[in-house]
Structure formats: structure tokens, C-alpha cells
N, C-alpha and C positions, 0 to 999 in steps of 0.2 A: 506462475499460472500456466505456462506451457507444459508443465509436467502432467497436468490433468487432461483427461480426454476432452476433445473439442465438443463432444455431445454433452448435453445437460447432465451434470452430476445428480445422482438420486437424492443425496442428502441436502436438505435446506441449509444446514450449517456450513457445508462445503460451498454451496452457491453464494451464501452471504459473505463468507470469508474471501472467496475469489473476487467478488464485486468490490469489497473493501480494498483488497490488494491492488487490483487494476486501477480503480478510481484514485487511490492514493498515489500510485505511481504516475499517473497522468497529472495529478495536482502537483506533485513534486517537480516534475519536468517543467511545468508552467511557472512555478515559483522560482526555480533556479534560473529560468530565462530572465525573470525580473531582476535578478541580482547581478546580471552581466554588465550593466553600465559602468564605465570607468570612474565616474564621479559618484561618491556615496550620496544617497538621498536621505531625507528625513524619514522616509518609509522603510529604510534598510533594516531597522530593528524589527518591524512588523514582518517583512519578507523573511528575515532570519527565523522568527518564531514560527511562521507558516512552514518553512522548510523542516524545522525540527518536528513539528506536528505531523507532517506528511511522513517523515522517516519513522516516527513512532507508530503511525497507523499501518505502515507497511510491515514493520516488525511484528506488530500485534496480529495482523492477518496471517503472516507466515507461521507464527507460533500456533495459532488456532488450527491452521491446516495440518501442521505436523501432529498436533495433539489428536485431531479427529482421525487422520489416516492411520496413526499408530494404534489407536483404540480399535478401529475397524479391522486392521490387519491382525490384531491379537485375538479377535473374536472368531 
């Protein structure tokens, strides 16, 4: 997200992808903190699934941003 200018991007697709990227990164950080306890809890499987989903969302948003900026730079 830091690669993009701090001012509001013109493209709604870029803004949406940046929001997904940053919100997923914050969610990932939060979910990883839940996984820190030394003793596994019954919710550990849920936390693991949430971490996987956050990582997927980050990858998806990054791919969208690369696709959008590549298309914009080729035009």
C-alpha cells in the first residue's frame, strides 16, 4: 500500500483493492496475536482458518493492484 501515493487514487478499483489490502493486513495481525498463547485452545482451528483467509485476501488485493497498474501503464 505504501507504493501508492498518499493522495486519493483516481481509480475506484485501486481504492477498493487498497482498502482490501490494508484491512486484511490489520485482520491478519489481529488473528496472529490470537494464535500466540502457549496452550492450544479449541478455537485454534478457527484462528488458523481466519489467518488463511486473511492471507488469501492480501494476495488477492495485491494481484488486483498489479493487474490494474499494469493495464494503466500499458495504455
